[in-house]
C-alpha positions in Angstrom: -9.7 -8.5 37.1 -9.9 -9.3 33.4 -8.5 -6.7 31.1 -7.4 -6.5 27.6 -4.4 -4.8 26.0 -5.8 -3.4 22.8 -3.8 -2.2 19.8 -5.6 -1.4 16.6 -3.1 -1.3 13.8 -5.5 0.3 11.4 -6.9 3.1 13.4 -3.9 3.4 15.5 -5.6 3.1 18.8 -3.8 1.3 21.6 -6.8 2.5 23.5 -4.5 5.3 24.6 -5.7 8.0 26.9 -3.4 10.6 28.5 -3.0 10.0 32.2 -5.3 12.8 33.3 -8.0 11.0 35.4 -6.0 8.1 36.8 -5.8 6.7 40.3 -2.5 4.8 40.2 -1.9 1.6 42.1 1.5 0.4 43.2 0.6 -3.3 42.5 2.1 -4.7 39.3 0.1 -6.6 36.7 -0.6 -10.2 37.6 -1.1 -11.1 33.9 -4.8 -12.0 34.2 -5.6 -10.0 31.2 -6.4 -10.5 27.5 -4.5 -9.0 24.6 -6.4 -8.4 21.4 -4.6 -6.5 18.6 -1.5 -5.9 20.7 1.9 -4.8 19.6 1.1 -5.7 16.1 4.7 -6.0 14.9 3.8 -6.8 11.2 7.4 -7.2 10.1 8.7 -9.3 12.9 9.4 -12.8 11.6 6.8 -12.2 9.0 7.8 -15.4 7.2 6.3 -17.4 10.1 3.3 -15.3 11.0 0.7 -16.2 8.4 -0.3 -17.0 4.8 1.6 -15.5 1.9 2.2 -15.6 -1.8 3.1 -19.0 -3.0 6.3 -17.9 -4.7 8.5 -14.9 -4.7 9.7 -13.5 -8.1 12.8 -15.2 -9.3 14.6 -11.9 -9.3 14.4 -12.0 -5.5 16.0 -15.5 -5.4 18.8 -14.1 -7.5 19.3 -11.1 -5.3 22.7 -10.6 -3.8 21.3 -8.1 -1.3 22.1 -9.2 2.3 19.6 -6.9 4.1 16.0 -7.4 3.0 13.7 -4.5 2.3 10.9 -5.0 4.8 7.7 -3.1 3.9 4.6 -3.1 6.1 1.1 -1.7 5.9 -1.2 -1.3 8.9 -3.0 -4.5 9.9 -6.5 -3.5 8.8 -9.4 -3.6 11.3 -12.0 -6.2 10.3 -15.1 -4.6 11.9 -16.2 -4.1 8.2 -15.1 -5.1 4.7 -12.1 -3.2 3.1 -12.7 0.4 2.0 -10.9 2.6 -0.5 -8.6 4.1 2.2 -7.1 0.7 3.1 -7.0 -0.2 -0.6 -5.1 3.0 -1.4 -2.5 2.3 1.3 -2.0 -1.3 0.1 -1.7 -0.3 -3.6 0.9 2.3 -2.7 2.8 -0.3 -0.7 2.6 -2.7 -3.6 4.1 -0.2 -6.0 7.0 0.4 -3.6 7.6 -3.3 -3.2 7.5 -4.0 -6.9 10.0 -1.2 -7.5 12.4 -2.5 -4.9 12.2 -5.9 -6.4 13.1 -4.4 -9.8 16.2 -3.0 -8.1 17.2 -6.6 -7.2 16.4 -6.4 -3.5 14.9 -9.2 -1.4 11.6 -7.7 -0.4 9.3 -8.8 2.4 6.0 -7.1 1.9 3.7 -7.6 4.9 0.1 -6.8 5.3 -2.8 -8.4 7.1 -5.8 -7.9 9.4 -6.2 -6.9 13.0 -8.9 -9.1 14.4 -9.4 -8.1 18.1 -11.5 -5.4 19.6 -14.8 -4.2 20.9 -16.0 -3.0 17.5 -15.3 -6.4 16.0 -17.2 -8.3 18.7 -20.1 -5.9 18.3 -20.0 -6.3 14.5 -20.1 -10.1 14.8 -23.0 -9.9 17.1 -24.9 -7.6 14.8 -24.6 -10.1 11.9 -25.5 -13.1 14.1 -22.1 -14.8 14.0 -19.2 -15.5 16.4 -16.2 -13.2 16.4 -14.1 -15.9 14.8 -16.6 -16.5 12.0 -16.9 -12.7 11.4 -13.1 -12.3 11.3 -12.7 -15.3 8.9 -15.2 -13.8 6.5 -13.8 -10.2 6.5 -10.2 -11.3 6.4 -11.0 -13.4 3.4 -12.6 -10.4 1.7 -9.3 -8.5 2.1 -7.4 -11.3 0.5 -9.8 -11.4 -2.4 -9.6 -7.7 -3.0 -5.8 -7.7 -2.8 -5.8 -10.4 -5.4 -8.1 -8.4 -7.7 -5.9 -5.4 -7.3 -2.7 -7.3 -8.2 -1.3 -6.8 -4.7 1.9 -8.9 -4.5 2.3 -9.2 -0.7 4.7 -11.8 0.7 3.1 -12.3 4.1 -0.5 -11.8 5.3 -0.8 -11.6 9.1 -4.0 -12.4 11.0 -3.7 -11.3 14.6 -5.7 -14.3 15.7 -3.0 -16.6 14.3 -1.4 -18.7 17.1 2.1 -17.9 16.0 1.4 -14.2 16.0 -0.1 -14.5 19.5 3.0 -16.2 20.8 5.3 -13.4 19.7 2.8 -10.8 21.1 3.0 -12.4 24.5 6.7 -12.4 24.5 6.8 -8.8 23.4 4.4 -7.9 26.2 6.4 -9.8 28.7 9.5 -7.8 27.8 7.7 -4.5 28.3 6.3 -5.8 31.6 9.7 -6.9 32.8 11.1 -3.5 32.0 8.7 -2.0 34.5 6.8 0.1 32.0 3.3 -1.3 32.7 1.3 -0.5 35.8 -2.3 -0.8 36.9 -4.6 2.2 37.6 -8.2 3.3 37.6 -9.2 5.5 34.6 -12.4 7.5 34.1 -13.1 9.5 31.0 -15.0 10.0 27.7 -14.8 6.9 25.4 -15.4 6.7 21.7 -16.7 3.3 20.8 -15.9 3.7 17.1 -12.3 4.8 17.8 -12.1 2.4 20.7 -10.2 4.9 22.7 -10.6 7.5 25.5 -10.6 11.1 24.3 -9.3 14.3 25.8 -12.0 16.8 26.5 -10.1 19.4 24.5 -10.1 17.4 21.3 -13.9 16.8 21.3 -16.5 18.8 19.4 -19.8 20.2 20.8 -21.8 17.7 22.9 -18.6 15.7 23.4 -18.7 14.4 19.8 -15.7 12.6 18.4 -14.1 14.7 15.6 -13.5 11.6 13.5 -16.9 9.9 13.8 -19.1 12.8 14.8 -20.8 10.7 17.5 -21.0 11.5 21.2 -18.4 9.9 23.4 -19.8 8.1 26.5 -18.5 8.3 30.1 -16.6 5.2 31.2 -14.7 4.1 34.2 -12.3 1.1 34.2 -9.6 -0.5 36.1 -6.9 -0.7 33.4 -3.2 -1.1 32.7 -1.1 1.7 31.5 2.2 2.1 29.6 4.7 4.6 31.0 5.1 6.7 27.8 6.3 9.7 29.7 9.5 7.8 30.6 10.4 8.0 26.9 10.0 11.8 26.4 13.8 12.4 26.0 14.4 9.3 23.9 11.7 10.3 21.4 13.1 13.8 21.2 16.5 12.4 20.4 15.2 10.1 17.8 13.6 12.9 15.8 16.6 15.3 16.2 19.1 12.7 15.1 17.0 11.1 12.3 14.9 13.8 10.6 13.9 11.2 8.0 12.2 8.9 10.6 8.8 10.4 9.8 7.9 11.4 6.3 6.7 13.5 4.5 8.4 16.4 6.3 5.1 18.0 7.3 4.1 14.9 9.1 7.4 15.1 11.0 6.4 18.6 12.2 3.1 17.1 13.6 5.0 14.5 15.5 7.5 17.0 16.9 4.6 19.1 18.1 3.0 16.3 19.9 6.2 15.3 21.7 7.1 18.9 22.6 3.7 19.2 24.3 4.7 16.5 26.7 4.1 12.7 26.5 1.6 11.2 28.8 1.1 7.6 29.9 -1.8 5.8 28.2 -4.1 3.0 28.7 -3.4 -0.3 27.0 -6.2 -2.5 28.3 -9.9 -2.8 28.3 -11.6 -4.6 31.2 -14.9 -5.0 29.4 -13.8 -6.8 26.3 -13.5 -10.6 26.0 -12.4 -11.1 22.4 -8.6 -11.3 22.8 -5.4 -13.2 23.4 -5.1 -14.8 26.9 -1.8 -14.2 28.7 -0.5 -16.9 31.0 -0.3 -16.1 34.7 3.4 -17.1 34.8 5.5 -14.3 33.3 8.4 -16.7 32.9 6.8 -18.5 30.0 9.4 -17.0 27.7 11.9 -19.6 28.8 9.5 -22.4 28.0 8.9 -21.0 24.6 12.6 -20.9 23.8 12.7 -24.6 24.4 9.8 -25.4 22.0 11.4 -25.6 18.6 8.0 -25.6 16.9 7.1 -22.3 18.4 8.4 -18.9 17.1 10.4 -16.6 19.3 10.8 -12.9 19.3 14.5 -13.3 18.6 13.7 -15.4 15.6 11.5 -12.6 14.4 14.1 -9.9 14.9 16.7 -11.8 13.0 14.4 -12.3 10.1 14.4 -8.7 9.0 13.5 -6.3 11.7 13.5 -3.3 11.8 11.2 -2.5 8.9 12.7 -0.5 6.1 9.4 1.4 5.6 6.2 1.4 7.6 3.4 2.8 5.5 0.3 4.2 7.3 -2.6 6.7 7.0 -2.2 10.1 8.7 -5.0 9.3 11.1 -2.8 6.7 12.9 0.4 8.7 12.8 0.5 9.5 16.6 0.3 5.8 17.5 2.8 4.6 14.9 5.3 7.4 15.3 5.1 8.0 19.0 3.5 5.3 21.1 4.7 2.3 19.1 8.4 3.3 18.9 8.4 3.9 22.7 7.0 0.4 23.3 9.6 -1.0 20.9 12.3 0.7 22.9 10.8 -0.7 26.1 11.0 -4.2 24.7 14.6 -3.6 23.6 13.8 -3.6 19.9 14.8 -1.3 17.1 12.3 1.2 15.7 11.4 1.2 12.0 13.8 3.0 9.7 11.0 5.2 8.3 7.3 5.8 8.9 5.4 7.4 6.1 2.0 8.9 6.7 -0.2 9.4 3.6 -3.3 11.6 3.3 -7.0 11.0 3.1 -9.2 10.4 0.1 -12.3 12.4 -0.6 -15.0 12.0 -3.3 -16.1 14.9 -5.4 -14.5 17.2 -2.9 -16.4 15.8 0.1 -15.4 13.6 2.9 -16.8 10.1 2.4 -19.1 8.4 4.8 -22.0 6.0 4.9 -24.2 8.7 6.4 -23.5 10.9 3.4 -24.2 8.1 1.0 -21.0 8.8 -1.0 -18.7 5.9 0.0 -16.2 4.7 -2.6 -16.2 0.9 -2.7 -12.9 -0.6 -4.0 -14.6 -3.8 -5.1 -17.0 -1.9 -7.2 -14.2 0.2 -8.8 -12.0 -2.8 -9.7 -14.8 -4.8 -11.1 -16.0 -2.0 -13.2 -12.7 -0.6 -14.5 -10.1 -3.2 -13.8 -7.0 -3.1 -11.5 -4.8 -1.2 -13.9 -7.2 1.8 -14.1 -7.8 1.9 -10.3 -4.1 1.6 -9.4 -3.0 4.2 -12.0 -5.5 6.8 -11.1 -4.9 6.9 -7.4 -1.1 6.7 -7.7 -0.9 9.3 -10.5 -3.5 11.8 -9.4 -2.9 11.7 -5.6 0.4 13.2 -4.5 1.7 10.6 -2.2 1.5 12.0 1.4 -1.2 14.5 0.7 -5.0 14.3 0.5 -6.5 13.4 -2.8 -9.9 13.5 -4.4 -11.8 11.1 -6.6 -14.5 12.0 -9.2 -15.7 9.5 -11.7 -15.5 12.0 -14.6 -11.8 12.8 -13.8 -11.1 9.1 -13.3 -12.4 8.2 -16.7 -10.7 11.1 -18.4 -7.3 10.5 -16.9 -7.3 6.7 -17.5 -8.5 7.1 -21.1 -6.0 9.9 -21.9 -3.0 8.3 -20.3 -3.4 4.5 -20.5 -5.6 4.1 -23.6 -4.4 7.0 -25.7 -0.9 8.0 -24.8 0.4 4.5 -24.1 -2.0 1.9 -25.5 -2.6 3.7 -28.8 1.1 4.4 -29.4 1.9 0.7 -29.1 -1.0 -0.2 -31.4 0.0 2.3 -34.1 3.6 1.2 -34.1 2.8 -2.5 -34.2 0.1 -2.0 -36.9 2.6 -0.2 -39.2 5.3 -2.9 -38.4 2.9 -5.7 -39.4 1.8 -3.9 -42.6 5.3 -2.9 -43.8 7.8 -5.2 -42.0 6.0 -8.5 -41.4 6.1 -7.7 -37.7 9.8 -8.1 -37.6 12.4 -5.6 -36.4 14.8 -4.4 -39.2 17.7 -3.3 -36.9 18.9 -3.3 -33.3 17.3 -0.5 -31.3 20.8 1.0 -30.6 21.4 1.3 -34.3 18.0 2.7 -35.0 18.5 5.5 -32.5 21.9 6.6 -33.8 22.0 10.4 -34.3 18.7 10.9 -32.6 18.2 13.0 -29.5 15.1 10.8 -28.7 17.3 8.2 -26.9 18.8 10.8 -24.6 15.4 12.1 -23.8 14.1 8.7 -22.8 17.2 7.9 -20.7 16.7 11.1 -18.8 13.1 10.4 -18.1 13.8 6.9 -17.0 16.4 8.1 -14.5 13.9 10.7 -13.2 11.3 8.0 -12.7 13.9 5.9 -10.8 14.7 8.8 -8.5 11.0 9.6 -8.0 10.2 6.0 -7.1 13.1 5.9 -4.6 11.9 9.1 -3.0 8.3 7.8 -2.7 7.2 10.5 -5.2 4.9 8.0 -6.9 2.8 10.5 -8.8 6.0 12.1 -10.2 7.3 8.7 -11.2 4.0 8.0 -13.2 4.4 11.4 -14.8 8.0 10.7 -15.9 7.0 7.5 -17.5 4.0 9.1 -19.2 6.3 11.7 -20.7 8.1 8.8 -22.4 4.8 8.0 -24.1 4.2 11.6 -25.0 7.7 11.9 -26.5 7.0 8.7 -28.5 3.8 10.0 -29.9 5.5 13.3 -30.8 8.3 11.4 -32.5 5.9 9.2 -34.4 3.9 12.2 -35.6 6.9 14.2 -36.7 8.6 11.4 -38.5 5.4 10.0 -40.1 6.8 6.6 -41.0 3.6 5.7 -42.9 4.5 8.4 -45.4 8.1 7.2 -45.7 7.1 3.6 -46.3 5.1 4.9 -49.3 8.2 6.6 -50.7 10.2 3.4 -50.7 14.1 3.2 -51.0 16.1 4.8 -48.2 12.9 6.3 -46.8 11.6 2.8 -46.3 14.7 2.0 -44.2 14.3 5.2 -42.2 10.7 4.4 -41.5 11.6 0.9 -40.3 14.1 2.4 -37.9 11.5 4.8 -36.6 9.3 1.9 -35.6 12.1 0.2 -33.8 12.8 3.4 -31.9 9.1 3.7 -30.8 8.9 0.0 -29.8 12.1 0.3 -27.8 10.5 3.2 -25.9 7.4 1.0 -25.3 9.7 -1.8 -23.9 11.1 0.7 -21.5 7.7 1.9 -20.5 6.6 -1.6 -19.8 9.4 -2.0 -17.3 9.3 1.5 -15.7 5.5 1.6 -15.2 5.2 -2.1 -14.1 5.2 -1.2 -10.4 2.1 0.8 -11.0 0.1 -1.2 -13.6 1.7 -4.7 -13.7 -1.1 -6.3 -15.7 -1.0 -3.7 -18.4 2.7 -3.8 -18.6 2.7 -7.6 -19.0 0.4 -7.2 -22.0 2.7 -4.7 -23.5 5.8 -6.9 -22.9 4.1 -9.9 -24.5 3.1 -7.8 -27.6 6.8 -7.0 -27.9 7.6 -10.7 -28.3 8.6 -11.5 -24.8 7.2 -14.2 -22.5 5.6 -13.9 -19.0 8.6 -15.5 -17.5 10.9 -12.9 -19.1 8.6 -10.2 -17.7 8.7 -11.6 -14.2 12.6 -11.8 -14.2 13.3 -8.3 -15.6 15.0 -5.7 -13.4 15.4 -2.0 -13.5 18.7 -2.3 -15.3 16.6 -3.6 -18.3 15.4 0.0 -18.8 18.7 0.8 -20.4 18.3 1.5 -24.1 19.2 -1.3 -26.4 17.0 -4.2 -25.5 15.3 -4.8 -28.9 17.3 -6.7 -31.5 17.3 -7.1 -35.2 15.0 -10.0 -36.3 12.9 -9.9 -33.2 9.3 -10.8 -34.1 6.6 -8.8 -32.5 3.1 -10.2 -31.6 0.1 -9.3 -33.7 -1.2 -5.9 -32.8 -4.0 -6.1 -30.2 -5.2 -3.2 -28.0 -3.7 -3.6 -24.5 -6.0 -1.2 -22.8 -9.6 -0.4 -23.7 -11.0 3.1 -23.5 -13.7 3.3 -20.8 -17.0 3.8 -22.6 -20.6 3.4 -21.4 -24.2 3.7 -22.3 -26.5 6.2 -20.8 -30.1 7.0 -21.6 -30.6 9.9 -24.0 -33.3 12.6 -23.8 -35.3 10.7 -26.5 -35.1 7.5 -24.6 -32.4 6.1 -26.8 -28.9 5.1 -25.8 -25.9 7.4 -25.9 -22.3 6.5 -25.3 -21.0 8.8 -22.6 -19.4 7.2 -19.6 -19.3 4.0 -17.6 -22.5 2.5 -16.3 -22.4 1.4 -12.7 -22.0 -2.3 -12.4 -20.9 -2.8 -15.9 -17.3 -3.7 -16.7 -16.0 -2.9 -20.2 -14.1 -5.9 -21.6 -10.4 -5.4 -22.1 -10.6 -6.5 -25.7 -12.4 -3.4 -26.8 -10.8 -1.7 -29.7 -8.4 1.3 -29.7 -7.9 3.5 -32.7 -4.9 2.8 -35.0 -2.9 5.0 -37.2 
């Protein structure tokens, strides 16, 4: 028999199927099987698993934190290029990673691609290439998109990497040795798109998959199964003793419901698939691996940072990651992740997205038209993390223009323009002195603390809102104090006006730090306009949000818009051109002007 143990980290399918139509055999596995996406432990010894960023920020090197913050995304299935759902997950993970680095922690941010499975082999055949060629091309497209979106991952796993395969085999061997894998016949309805057997009760009319809306086909196979039912009590205890294991809380309720209904053994192999990782016949290969110093071991992986601090996934793969995977980790004698967070789905104009509907949202298109800052900000600000969220181009443009171009970008531009005109772009006093007797400083400090707590609680939208409120407070302060009028009055009014500008620019400095996890490129441009270097930006920490960073005599850069309003040209009724909104396929240059005071 040739089988395959299949684990899709993106769609959460370990080819699981409850043990309802199984003819069990007493014979144990003889290891003549193939393992494609198996037991994708993205955080285990991530340093040795695959390609990564060439250099971690120096703040990490200076970190005194002993225990690293290990953050993982799903390993995305490469049957097709990256879509907005996978981009959203990775953007959110990047925001969390950047915030944790600001706190001074050593972060290991792991992402990657899951490159084994029936759909992948089929996709390769359809495009006239080998599975390996197909995987290389699609995996590369993920890396390029992550680069365009300013994703600061530390490790990028490819499940076809030989080092990953070595750890997978050892993991599988542990589960096998624990007696939790057995061989049995299975017959049921199979969804090719999900790559899993389905329960009859979860299917729609005509045995259609509720996710892909396509009929499932009858299939009978001689497969291998994991004894999930053995871990019923263990999983119940995990959830009762650690209510934060699954977040948000309403996702925890879902998991508790699944477990209470009774855990059933599930299939972990496919007899009909060839694209996978071969397992040696001798199950004692672990000892040979331990003697090969050039090969990684599972213990090396564990000591490098496991368990993960946070495992971030979409809600569609929650059952796998919060039930099946933890049980298999326990079977292998490994710790489970500290937290699993399941976020929601994205819709477009209130409708589910799909190729058949012709309303897909392509992340490459978005980032090339609007830039990484706009894409990152909209989805993190407008989608409450954990819940479903909707995209509409009109709302996208309105939000990005109002928040990034107007509230933040225009405030900086106005202040720097007045400073250049009246103070030769030089700060008259320290920001601490400038804020004496003003309630503005207290307001900013309160908002910064709120943003910190929100980031820490994974309330990413609320964190964005708190930082935006700093910008709103700054604009209100500027309008109320009207330094342009005070400069005209001269004398003591001139000194007061100069202090007003220092106060505003100090608020902008704090915004540049506090919003940097969300829009790093924009915040770098802000920081550089305040007279700092890129190296200084990359070594800042959250403690730098404390009021008092700007000093007397500090010279600001020449005012230049840091974020361009999104404008476009559409055809008017008379055939002429009218500025209205962005034209598809046209990227507005970042140097476009912003109104000044």
